[in-house]
C-alpha positions as CSV (number, residue, x, y, z in Angstrom):
1,M,48.0,90.4,121.7
2,P,48.8,93.1,119.6
3,H,46.3,96.1,118.8
4,S,45.7,96.7,115.1
5,R,44.4,100.3,115.5
6,S,46.8,103.3,116.3
7,V,47.5,105.6,119.1
8,Y,48.6,108.7,118.0
9,I,50.7,111.0,121.2
10,V,51.1,114.7,120.6
11,D,52.9,116.6,122.5
12,D,55.6,119.7,122.2
13,D,57.5,117.9,125.4
14,E,60.1,114.9,123.9
15,D,60.8,113.4,127.3
16,I,56.9,112.8,127.5
17,R,56.6,111.2,124.0
18,I,59.4,109.5,124.6
19,A,57.6,108.3,127.9
20,L,54.3,107.6,126.8
21,E,55.3,106.1,123.6
22,A,57.8,103.6,125.4
23,L,54.6,102.8,127.6
24,L,52.6,101.8,125.4
25,D,54.7,100.4,122.7
26,S,55.4,97.9,126.1
27,I,51.6,96.6,125.9
28,G,51.2,96.2,121.8
29,F,50.0,99.4,121.1
30,Q,51.0,100.9,117.6
31,V,52.1,104.3,118.5
32,T,53.1,107.3,116.5
33,T,54.2,110.8,118.3
34,F,54.1,114.3,117.2
35,S,55.4,117.7,118.4
36,S,52.9,119.7,117.4
37,A,49.2,119.8,115.9
38,E,50.2,120.6,112.5
39,E,53.1,117.6,111.9
40,F,49.9,115.8,113.2
41,L,47.5,116.6,110.4
42,S,50.4,116.4,107.5
43,R,51.2,113.0,108.7
44,V,48.3,111.0,109.4
45,D,45.8,109.1,107.4
46,L,42.8,110.5,109.5
47,D,40.4,107.8,107.6
48,K,42.6,105.5,109.8
49,P,41.2,103.5,113.1
50,G,43.3,104.5,116.2
51,C,43.1,107.7,119.2
52,L,44.6,110.3,119.5
53,V,46.4,111.8,123.2
54,L,47.0,115.1,122.9
55,D,48.0,117.8,125.3
56,V,46.3,121.0,125.6
57,R,49.0,123.4,125.6
58,L,50.9,123.0,122.4
59,T,53.4,125.4,121.0
60,G,51.4,126.6,117.7
61,Q,48.1,125.4,117.1
62,S,46.5,124.5,120.5
63,G,45.2,121.0,121.6
64,I,42.1,122.3,122.0
65,A,42.2,124.7,118.2
66,L,43.4,121.0,116.7
67,Q,40.3,119.5,118.2
68,N,38.8,122.1,117.0
69,H,39.9,121.9,113.2
70,L,38.8,118.3,113.4
71,N,35.5,118.8,114.4
72,R,35.0,120.7,111.6
73,M,36.9,118.9,109.4
74,G,33.7,115.8,110.8
75,N,36.3,113.9,111.9
76,E,35.8,112.1,115.0
77,I,38.4,110.2,116.5
78,P,38.5,109.5,119.7
79,I,40.6,112.5,121.6
80,I,42.2,111.8,125.4
81,F,43.2,115.5,126.5
82,I,46.4,115.7,129.1
83,S,47.6,118.6,130.6
84,G,49.5,119.8,133.1
85,H,47.5,123.5,133.4
86,G,44.0,121.8,133.5
87,D,41.2,123.3,135.2
88,I,37.7,122.3,135.4
89,P,36.5,124.8,132.7
90,M,38.9,123.9,130.0
91,A,38.4,120.1,131.0
92,V,34.0,121.1,130.5
93,K,34.8,122.7,127.0
94,A,37.1,119.9,126.0
95,I,34.6,117.0,126.7
96,K,31.3,119.5,125.4
97,A,33.1,119.4,122.3
98,G,33.3,115.4,121.9
99,A,36.4,114.2,123.9
100,A,36.9,110.8,125.3
101,E,38.6,112.0,128.8
102,F,40.8,115.0,130.3
103,L,43.8,113.7,132.1
104,T,45.9,115.8,134.3
105,K,49.5,115.5,134.1
106,P,51.8,113.7,136.1
107,V,49.2,110.5,134.1
108,R,49.2,107.3,135.9
109,P,50.0,104.5,133.7
110,Q,47.0,102.6,134.4
111,D,44.4,105.6,134.0
112,L,46.0,106.5,130.7
113,I,45.9,102.6,129.4
114,D,41.9,102.8,130.2
115,A,41.2,105.5,128.7
116,I,42.9,104.5,125.1
117,H,41.3,101.1,125.4
118,A,37.8,102.8,125.8
119,A,38.3,104.7,123.6
120,L,39.8,102.3,120.5
121,E,36.4,100.3,121.5
122,S,34.2,103.7,121.2
123,D,36.0,103.9,118.0
124,S,35.4,100.3,116.9
125,Q,31.6,100.3,117.6
126,R,31.1,103.9,115.5
127,R,33.2,102.5,112.4
128,A,30.9,99.6,112.8
129,R,27.8,101.1,112.9
130,F,28.9,103.8,109.7
131,A,29.2,100.7,107.9
132,A,26.3,99.2,108.2
133,T,24.4,102.5,107.8
134,N,26.6,102.1,104.4
135,A,25.5,99.2,103.7
136,S,21.7,99.9,104.3
137,Q,21.8,102.8,102.5
138,R,23.3,100.7,99.8
139,L,20.3,98.4,99.6
140,Y,17.9,100.9,99.7
141,N,19.2,103.0,96.6
142,G,18.6,99.8,94.8
143,L,15.2,100.2,95.0
144,T,13.4,101.6,92.3
145,P,11.4,105.0,93.2
146,R,7.9,103.1,93.3
147,E,9.5,100.4,95.2
148,K,10.5,103.4,97.8
149,D,7.1,105.0,97.7
150,V,5.4,101.8,98.5
151,M,8.1,101.1,101.3
152,S,7.7,104.7,102.9
153,L,3.3,104.1,103.1
154,I,3.8,101.0,104.4
155,V,6.4,101.7,107.4
156,A,4.2,104.5,108.2
157,G,1.0,102.2,109.1
158,H,-0.9,102.1,105.8
159,G,-2.3,98.8,104.6
160,N,-2.0,97.4,100.6
161,K,-5.4,98.9,100.1
162,Q,-4.8,102.3,101.2
163,T,-1.2,102.6,99.8
164,A,-2.5,101.5,96.6
165,I,-5.3,104.5,96.6
166,L,-2.5,107.0,98.0
167,L,-0.6,106.0,95.0
168,G,-2.8,105.3,92.5
169,I,-2.1,101.9,91.6
170,S,-4.1,98.5,92.2
171,E,-3.5,96.6,95.3
172,P,-1.8,93.6,93.4
173,T,0.9,96.0,92.3
174,V,1.5,97.0,95.5
175,K,1.7,93.3,96.9
176,A,4.4,93.4,94.1
177,H,6.3,96.3,94.9
178,R,5.9,95.2,98.4
179,G,7.6,92.2,97.7
180,Q,10.2,92.8,96.1
181,V,11.2,95.3,98.6
182,M,11.6,93.0,101.3
183,K,13.5,90.6,98.6
184,K,16.0,93.4,97.8
185,L,16.5,94.4,101.2
186,N,16.9,91.1,103.0
187,M,13.8,92.0,105.3
188,Q,12.1,88.8,106.7
189,S,9.1,90.8,108.6
190,L,7.6,94.5,108.8
191,P,9.4,95.1,111.7
192,D,12.2,94.4,110.7
193,L,11.1,96.6,107.8
194,V,10.2,99.4,109.9
195,R,13.4,99.5,112.2
196,F,15.5,99.5,108.5
197,A,13.7,102.6,107.6
198,R,14.0,104.3,111.2
199,E,17.6,103.6,110.9
200,L,17.9,105.6,107.4
201,D,15.1,108.4,108.5
202,V,13.2,107.3,105.3
203,E,10.9,110.0,103.9
204,G,8.0,110.0,103.0
205,P,6.8,109.1,99.1
206,S,8.0,111.3,96.1
207,K,5.1,113.6,95.0
208,A,5.8,113.0,91.4
């Protein structure tokens, strides 16, 4: 089955680019190759799902420099480094900076394919978590300031009566706000609400 996510190859050796593209294309990956980090940055839409197969040593900006640049941008595309000159300190540096894998040339085809599958799965899971968090944040943003205050106290372990005292409102009002919070957030139970709040790192009630 064809893969819907892209594999980007950045290597200044044309023969290697051609060989890797032929290998990955033959098993259904959508492959795009680049001869330099600069060409990659100028042509790729980094918001799209995919992974990057990146040579360490490139003409112009190095692979490690490109990784650092992407990190500064806040972009988390999975990177699989390949190198004919790699050593342990270089590999450790790349992995610590977030690389998914570090392979040494000549790369065994199956090792590369396995690394790409793992990187694409990791990217898919990261994007799913990001989408879920964004959806949760939109729901939370739909609460009124008072509903947010009630929610923050409830998930902190305060009962309706204590919440009413802390906010200077009546207990029936707290119950009404609590009901609205559960309805707007599509929550079925207090544990669900606590997990939701933890996911978004909900702060305490406003001072106003």
